[in-house]
Structure formats: structure tokens, C-alpha cells
C-alpha positions as CSV (number, residue, x, y, z in Angstrom):
1,X,126.0,-110.4,-22.3
2,X,127.4,-107.1,-21.0
3,X,123.9,-105.6,-20.5
4,X,122.7,-108.8,-18.8
5,X,125.7,-108.9,-16.5
6,X,125.1,-105.3,-15.3
7,X,121.4,-105.7,-15.0
8,X,122.0,-108.7,-12.8
9,X,124.5,-106.8,-10.7
10,X,122.2,-103.9,-10.3
11,X,119.4,-106.2,-9.2
12,X,121.6,-107.8,-6.6
13,X,122.6,-104.5,-5.2
14,X,119.1,-103.1,-5.1
15,X,117.9,-106.3,-3.3
16,X,120.8,-105.9,-0.8
17,X,120.0,-102.2,-0.2
18,X,116.3,-102.8,0.3
19,X,116.9,-105.7,2.6
20,X,119.2,-103.6,4.6
21,X,116.6,-100.8,4.8
22,X,113.9,-103.2,6.0
23,X,116.1,-104.4,8.7
24,X,116.9,-100.9,10.0
25,X,113.8,-99.0,9.4
26,X,111.9,-100.1,12.5
27,X,113.5,-97.7,15.0
28,X,116.6,-97.0,17.0
29,X,115.0,-99.0,19.9
30,X,115.0,-102.1,17.7
31,X,118.7,-101.5,16.9
32,X,119.6,-101.3,20.6
33,X,117.6,-104.4,21.4
34,X,119.6,-106.3,18.8
35,X,122.8,-105.2,20.4
36,X,123.8,-102.8,17.7
37,X,125.9,-99.9,19.1
38,X,124.4,-96.4,19.1
39,X,125.0,-94.3,16.0
40,X,127.6,-91.6,16.9
41,X,127.0,-89.7,13.7
42,X,123.3,-89.4,14.4
43,X,123.9,-88.5,18.0
44,X,126.1,-85.6,16.9
45,X,123.5,-84.5,14.3
46,X,120.7,-84.5,16.9
47,X,122.8,-82.5,19.4
48,X,123.4,-79.7,16.9
49,X,120.4,-80.0,14.6
50,X,122.7,-79.7,11.7
51,X,123.8,-82.3,9.1
52,X,127.1,-81.7,7.3
53,X,126.7,-82.8,3.7
54,X,129.5,-82.9,1.2
55,X,129.0,-82.4,-2.5
56,X,130.9,-81.4,-5.6
57,X,128.7,-78.8,-7.5
58,X,129.9,-79.8,-11.0
59,X,127.3,-82.5,-11.8
60,X,124.2,-80.8,-13.3
61,X,121.3,-81.4,-12.9
62,X,122.1,-83.3,-9.7
63,X,124.2,-80.4,-8.1
64,X,125.7,-77.3,-9.5
65,X,126.3,-73.6,-8.7
66,X,123.7,-70.9,-9.4
67,X,125.9,-68.4,-11.1
68,X,123.7,-65.5,-9.8
69,X,123.6,-66.4,-6.2
70,X,126.6,-68.7,-6.0
71,X,124.4,-71.2,-4.1
72,X,124.5,-75.0,-4.7
73,X,121.3,-76.1,-6.4
74,X,120.0,-79.2,-8.2
75,X,117.9,-82.3,-8.0
76,X,119.9,-84.1,-5.2
77,X,120.3,-80.8,-3.3
78,X,116.5,-80.2,-3.3
79,X,115.8,-83.8,-2.4
80,X,118.3,-83.6,0.5
81,X,116.7,-80.4,1.7
82,X,113.2,-82.1,1.6
83,X,114.5,-85.0,3.7
84,X,116.2,-82.6,6.2
85,X,112.9,-80.8,6.6
86,X,111.1,-84.0,7.5
87,X,113.8,-84.7,10.0
88,X,113.8,-81.1,11.4
89,X,117.4,-80.7,10.4
90,X,119.4,-77.9,8.8
91,X,121.8,-78.9,6.0
92,X,125.3,-77.4,6.1
93,X,126.4,-77.9,2.5
94,X,130.2,-78.4,2.1
95,X,131.7,-77.9,-1.3
96,X,134.1,-80.9,-1.4
97,X,136.2,-82.5,-4.2
98,X,134.4,-85.6,-5.3
99,X,137.4,-87.8,-4.7
100,X,137.5,-86.6,-1.0
101,X,133.9,-87.1,-0.1
102,X,134.0,-90.8,0.9
103,X,137.2,-90.4,2.9
104,X,135.7,-87.4,4.7
105,X,132.6,-89.4,5.5
106,X,134.8,-92.2,6.9
107,X,136.8,-89.8,9.0
108,X,133.8,-88.0,10.4
109,X,134.4,-84.6,8.7
110,X,131.2,-85.1,6.9
111,X,127.9,-86.7,8.0
112,X,126.7,-87.6,4.5
113,X,127.9,-87.5,0.9
114,X,125.4,-86.3,-1.8
115,X,127.1,-86.1,-5.1
116,X,125.6,-88.6,-7.6
117,X,127.2,-91.6,-6.0
118,X,126.8,-95.0,-7.6
119,X,126.1,-97.9,-5.3
120,X,128.9,-100.3,-6.1
121,X,130.2,-103.4,-4.4
122,X,133.6,-101.8,-3.9
123,X,132.1,-98.7,-2.1
124,X,129.9,-100.9,0.0
125,X,133.0,-102.3,1.5
126,X,134.0,-99.0,3.1
127,X,130.7,-97.0,3.5
128,X,127.0,-97.7,3.6
129,X,124.3,-96.2,1.3
130,X,120.8,-94.9,1.8
131,X,118.0,-96.3,-0.2
132,X,118.6,-95.3,-3.9
133,X,116.6,-92.6,-5.5
134,X,117.6,-93.2,-9.2
135,X,119.1,-95.7,-11.6
136,X,121.2,-94.2,-14.4
137,X,122.6,-95.2,-17.7
138,X,126.4,-95.2,-18.5
139,X,127.1,-93.2,-21.7
140,X,130.1,-92.1,-23.7
141,X,129.5,-88.9,-25.6
142,X,131.3,-87.3,-28.5
143,X,131.3,-84.4,-30.8
144,X,129.1,-85.4,-33.8
145,X,131.4,-84.1,-36.4
146,X,134.4,-86.0,-34.9
147,X,132.3,-89.1,-34.7
148,X,131.3,-88.8,-38.4
149,X,134.8,-88.1,-39.5
150,X,136.0,-91.3,-37.8
151,X,133.1,-93.3,-39.2
152,X,131.9,-94.4,-35.7
153,X,128.3,-95.6,-35.1
154,X,127.6,-97.2,-31.8
155,X,130.3,-99.0,-29.7
156,X,129.3,-102.4,-28.3
157,X,131.8,-102.4,-25.5
158,X,134.4,-100.3,-23.7
159,X,137.1,-102.4,-25.4
160,X,136.1,-100.8,-28.7
161,X,137.8,-97.7,-27.5
162,X,141.2,-99.5,-27.7
163,X,140.5,-100.7,-31.3
164,X,139.5,-97.2,-32.4
165,X,142.3,-95.6,-30.4
166,X,139.9,-93.2,-28.8
167,X,141.1,-91.0,-25.9
168,X,138.4,-90.7,-23.3
169,X,138.0,-88.3,-20.4
170,X,136.6,-89.0,-16.9
171,X,136.6,-87.5,-13.5
172,X,139.0,-88.7,-10.8
173,X,137.5,-91.1,-8.3
174,X,134.4,-92.0,-10.4
175,X,133.2,-95.5,-11.3
176,X,133.8,-94.6,-14.9
177,X,137.5,-94.0,-14.2
178,X,137.8,-97.4,-12.5
179,X,136.0,-99.2,-15.3
180,X,138.2,-97.7,-18.0
181,X,141.5,-98.3,-16.2
182,X,140.4,-102.0,-15.8
183,X,139.5,-102.3,-19.4
184,X,141.6,-100.2,-21.8
185,X,145.3,-99.0,-21.9
186,X,145.9,-96.2,-19.3
187,X,147.3,-94.0,-22.0
188,X,143.8,-93.7,-23.5
189,X,142.3,-92.6,-20.2
190,X,142.5,-89.0,-19.2
191,X,141.4,-88.2,-15.6
192,X,140.4,-84.7,-14.7
193,X,139.7,-83.1,-11.3
194,X,136.1,-82.5,-12.4
195,X,133.9,-83.4,-15.4
196,X,133.7,-79.7,-16.5
197,X,137.4,-79.9,-17.4
198,X,136.9,-83.3,-19.2
199,X,134.0,-81.8,-21.2
200,X,136.0,-78.7,-22.2
201,X,138.9,-80.9,-23.3
202,X,136.6,-82.9,-25.6
203,X,135.0,-79.7,-27.0
204,X,138.5,-78.2,-27.8
205,X,139.7,-81.5,-29.4
206,X,142.3,-82.5,-26.7
207,X,140.4,-85.8,-26.2
208,X,137.9,-87.7,-28.3
209,X,135.1,-88.4,-25.9
210,X,133.8,-88.4,-22.3
211,X,132.5,-91.3,-20.3
212,X,129.9,-90.3,-17.7
213,X,126.2,-91.2,-17.0
214,X,122.7,-89.9,-17.3
215,X,121.1,-87.5,-16.5
216,X,124.4,-85.5,-16.6
217,X,125.3,-86.6,-20.2
218,X,121.7,-85.8,-21.3
219,X,122.1,-82.3,-19.7
220,X,125.4,-81.7,-21.6
221,X,123.8,-82.7,-24.9
222,X,120.8,-80.4,-24.3
223,X,123.0,-77.5,-23.1
224,X,125.2,-77.7,-26.3
225,X,122.0,-77.6,-28.4
226,X,120.6,-74.7,-26.5
227,X,123.8,-72.7,-26.7
228,X,124.2,-73.3,-30.4
229,X,127.4,-75.3,-29.9
230,X,128.5,-78.2,-32.1
231,X,126.1,-81.1,-31.3
232,X,127.1,-83.9,-29.0
233,X,126.0,-87.5,-29.5
234,X,126.0,-90.8,-27.6
235,X,128.3,-93.5,-29.0
236,X,128.0,-96.0,-26.2
237,X,125.4,-96.8,-23.6
238,X,124.8,-99.5,-21.0
239,X,122.7,-100.1,-17.8
240,X,124.4,-98.5,-14.8
241,X,124.3,-98.5,-11.0
242,X,121.7,-97.2,-8.6
243,X,122.4,-93.7,-7.1
244,X,122.1,-93.0,-3.4
245,X,123.6,-91.0,-0.5
246,X,126.9,-92.1,1.2
247,X,127.1,-92.6,5.0
248,X,129.6,-93.9,7.5
249,X,129.5,-97.6,8.3
250,X,128.3,-96.9,11.8
251,X,125.6,-94.4,10.8
252,X,122.8,-97.0,11.1
253,X,120.2,-94.7,12.6
254,X,121.0,-91.8,10.2
255,X,120.5,-94.1,7.3
256,X,117.3,-95.5,8.7
257,X,115.9,-92.0,9.3
258,X,116.8,-90.8,5.8
259,X,115.3,-93.9,4.3
260,X,112.0,-93.3,6.2
261,X,111.8,-89.7,4.9
262,X,112.7,-90.8,1.4
263,X,110.1,-93.5,1.4
264,X,107.5,-90.8,2.3
265,X,108.7,-88.6,-0.6
266,X,108.5,-91.5,-3.0
267,X,105.0,-92.5,-1.9
268,X,103.7,-89.0,-2.1
269,X,104.8,-88.6,-5.7
270,X,107.2,-85.7,-4.7
271,X,110.2,-87.6,-6.0
272,X,108.7,-88.0,-9.5
273,X,107.7,-84.3,-9.5
274,X,111.3,-83.4,-8.5
275,X,112.7,-85.5,-11.3
276,X,110.4,-83.8,-13.8
277,X,111.5,-80.4,-12.5
278,X,115.2,-81.1,-12.9
279,X,114.8,-83.3,-16.0
280,X,116.2,-86.4,-14.3
């Protein structure tokens, strides 16, 4: 029932997003003919040739810091750069706390949010999204030895966390944090400023597990294996939300332009190649 519920929800959101795209993709002239106000976000971008994009580089392989160059790299970073090239724009990457990105887009400090954002009904009330580029899977991961010692196999729901008295880590402002606070006692939920801290807390035994989503969880599991650390395993999984870029409610032309560029990238096979490169 849980899986069916979320598959249905995801389907509804995808349909809504695609319908929105079809309505906007034609051109800015169509928007004006329909009486839609001009897009102040796009007007500013055109005047400067620069698009200000906020991201938190702690979400590999979507976005993270290259330790050698200190540059922000990753799947979504490269995808956004490809889109910007098609639109003849330069990306001004802004390292921004995840919990501040949406409010910064709303206030106009940022033109776009690119940080593994799930398209949820709650967020659609305050911002709009571009066409999605991925659909993820929600996962709870745990140290294998700790799992075995507690006799845990696979959880069937988030409510199982309460019955097993498992302390779970999440990042502030994420969909996972909201879900857990709505489902289990707040005392079992440990919110961190970023997922790196949550992962460290789990590895050092301060908490039992971490709730995040693919491909980030997959990256953590692989990284632990490659570095010879104690193995991490998945103890819960479920279908999750589409992932897209965040824009201001009034940024209709910007969203349409990005969707057009993204459609070309999908049709050319470049998106699939990018996902293979970054193991997404």
C-alpha cells in the first residue's frame, strides 16, 4: 500500500509538471498573448548573461567539492552547465545552505536552486520546478554489523523505526526530515546541517542509521567499500519523488527555456551518458 501510494503521487506530480511544461514551452510571445506578466527573473538574466545558481556541495554524486581544485562538481552541476551553454549563459555558482536555497530563490537572491530537490506538493505551493531529470528511491542505510547485532532485516515502513527504537539522521530542510517528523517520535530524529555530519554520526555510533535517497545513498555504500570501511547496507527502501531544479513562481520564461534545453539533452542521449558518467 505504501509503495502504491507513492507511485501514484509521483505519477500525479510528473503529469502536472509535464502539463505545465507543454503549456509554457511554446515561447515568451505566447505567454504575453495569454496575458501572463513578463518574467523579471529571466529579464535580469538576459541583461547580465549570468544565471545565479544556489547549491549545497555535500550531495555526491549530484554536487560536491573537488578537493584538489575546490570547485563544485557533480552530475547536476555538469547538467546545469550544459543547459547554460545552450542558452548562452554563464553560471554563477553560489555555495548555499540547503535549507536557505528555496527562500533565496523566493527573495530573488538566487535565480535557480540546483541541489537534488524533490518535486513535492508542499514545495510546489511556494516555488515552481523545471522538468525533472531523475526519479530516486528513498533509502535508510545502516552499518551492517549494527544491523546484524540488532537482528534487523528489511523494514516495511518508517513506523518500524519506532518499534525498534532506532535513532535516524537526516539533513535539515529535506523531505526525509519532514517525513520522519510526521511519522515517528521527534526524539528519534536527529537533524544535521548537512548529510556529511549525519553520515559521520552514524559511522561513529552516535545514531543508528541515516535516511536519504539514491544515488547519494548508493554513493555512500560504494565509497565505504572502496575505502575499506565497515560495510553499509540498506534496511528500508521505497519509491521516491522526481528531482528537478527550483525556480521562482514568476520565472515562467526561465523555466520554459531550461525545459527546452533539457528536452534537447534528453533526446540527444546526453542525459543518459551523464548519468552513466556520474553513476546516477
